[in-house]
Structure formats: C-alpha cells, structure tokens
C-alpha positions, 0 to 999 in steps of 0.5 A, spaced: 876 026 854 870 023 856 864 028 854 860 030 860 853 028 861 851 035 861 853 036 853 848 030 852 842 034 855 845 040 851 845 036 844 838 033 846 836 033 839 842 029 836 844 025 842 837 022 843 840 017 838 847 017 840 851 014 846 855 018 850 862 015 848 860 017 841 859 025 842 866 026 841 866 023 835 860 027 832 862 034 835 869 033 836 874 032 842 875 037 848 881 039 852 881 038 859 881 044 863 882 047 870 880 053 874 887 056 873 887 055 866 880 059 866 883 064 870 889 065 865 884 066 859 880 071 863 885 075 865 884 082 863 877 081 862 873 087 864 866 083 865 864 078 871 866 071 870 866 065 875 867 058 875 860 053 877 859 046 877 863 041 880 870 045 880 866 050 885 864 045 890 871 041 890 874 048 891 869 050 897 870 043 900 877 040 898 874 034 897 876 031 890 872 029 885 872 026 878 871 032 873 868 031 866 868 038 864 869 045 867 864 051 867 866 058 866 860 063 867 859 070 865 853 074 864 849 074 858 848 081 858 856 082 857 856 078 851 859 084 847 865 084 852 866 077 852 867 077 844 872 083 844 876 079 850 877 073 846 877 076 839 883 073 835 884 068 840 878 063 840 872 062 835 865 062 839 860 058 837 853 058 839 850 052 842 843 050 843 838 044 842 843 040 838 845 046 834 852 049 833 853 056 829 859 060 829 859 067 832 863 070 827 867 076 829 864 081 824 857 079 825 854 085 830 860 085 834 856 089 839 849 085 839 846 083 845 845 075 846 838 075 844 840 078 837 846 074 835 845 067 838 841 061 837 834 061 840 835 058 847 842 059 847 845 058 854 852 057 853 858 058 848 863 053 845 870 055 844 876 053 840 882 056 837 880 053 830 877 048 826 883 044 826 883 044 834 879 041 840 874 045 844 877 048 850 871 051 854 864 051 854 862 058 857 855 058 861 851 065 860 848 067 866 842 072 867 843 078 871 847 084 871 854 086 874 850 087 881 845 082 881 845 074 880 838 071 878 837 064 878 836 061 871 830 057 873 826 062 877 828 069 876 824 071 883 830 068 886 836 073 886 842 075 890 847 081 890 852 078 885 857 079 890 854 075 895 853 069 890 860 068 888 866 067 893 874 068 891 880 064 892 887 065 889 884 070 884 879 065 882 871 066 883 866 061 884 859 060 885 857 059 892 856 052 894 849 052 896 847 055 889 851 050 885 847 045 889 840 048 887 842 047 880 844 040 881 838 039 885 833 038 879 836 032 875 839 029 882 843 024 878 848 019 882 853 024 881 849 030 884 847 026 890 854 024 891 856 032 891 850 034 896 853 028 901 860 031 900 858 038 901 853 038 906 858 037 912 861 044 910 855 048 910 854 052 916 847 054 918 846 060 914 848 056 907 843 050 909 837 055 911 838 058 904 838 052 900 833 049 904 828 055 902 830 055 895 829 048 894 822 049 897 820 055 893 823 052 886 821 045 887 815 045 892 812 039 889 817 034 889 818 034 897 825 034 895 830 029 899 835 034 900 831 039 903 829 034 908 836 032 910 838 040 911 832 040 916 
C-alpha cells in the first residue's frame, strides 16, 4: 500500500528526511480499507463517527478517484467511548509530530484526550498487534454530539447533523466542508477533487464554501472562491 502524503505531514519530524516510499518501511505497512470496512468496525459504537477525505467526495459525486487511505473520524471529546468500543480488538496509538505512543488499555481509560494523548495529537493509528499492519487512521475532531467545529477556526460551526450526510448506513462529511479542509494545501490532488466536485454542488453549498474560504483564508484570495462566484 502506498503511504499517503498526509502521513508525511503528520510525521513531519522524521519524514523530512524520508521519501514517501520509505515510510512504510520505517513505520509499518497499512491495510487498504473501504467505507464498508469502517462501517463494520464501528457497528455498535455509541458515539458519533463519519468518513472524511476523498472517500467522502467520491461517495457524494460518484466520481471514482484513487484512494491512498481512508479517514474515519470521531469526536475528540468521545475518546473514552472509542477506547471501550475497540478494547480487545485493536491497539490504539497516539500519533503526533513524528511520534507514536501506545494508548494502553489500563492507562486512564476514562481520561480525556488532553490527559492521555501526545501533545497536539489529532489522530489515532489502529492495528491488531505488533505483528499486524496498521488498519485505520482515526481523526479526532473538535466539537460535540450537537455541533461540528472547524479545527482551523473554531468560530466556524454547524449543527453536527448538518455537517454530515448518510448513505447505506455510512455517514460522511459534507463535500463543501471536505473541500474547505483541502483548500489550504491545494495539492494537485486537491485541485482535482475540487474540479470533480464543483458540478455537483448546489447554490447553497457553493455559497457556504465561498464564504468559509473568504473567512478562513482571506489573505490568499483563494482561486476556488473565485471559481465559486
């Protein structure tokens, strides 16, 4: 499995001297997963969960794209629920700034994310054991059961129910929100996702994304905002 560029960013401290192709060798291989895989492992989870990233855009548009990983997402404040759900099935590792640290089952099981995770940790890596490949990279989102909060600007908020949509029992991040997350980096793949998704956005979604871009990236005069006019 090709290690995704996003992991290069997450592991910036070490990856600065590593080629992308070397990351699997250093940190371990990853098992390719799909939305149906995520739905199976989250079955019975009592907290909020959804899928972000390229899979969310493909599900919305129906336009096929390459997938280097999958982005299951949960609420950061519901970490204790997540730990109980996966207890005995997966090892959970805190990933931040080039470091990986195991989140041991008996280490403050009801502790908050700030209490038990590495400083700045925004995601967890999951695998069954040290002998197995990594399976899921779970993003920890701010907000709560009622409200979605934009990680890069907490002033930007929506009811959680409005930030997500569902198909075949799988919840996804709304496409306009996913494009907002992609807008800052604007890699070639991000521009391609924007072009593929734009024809499927109605006037309401276009208006929300345009205003969100102008509020959060005002100095950049973002070309996507101009395309949305």
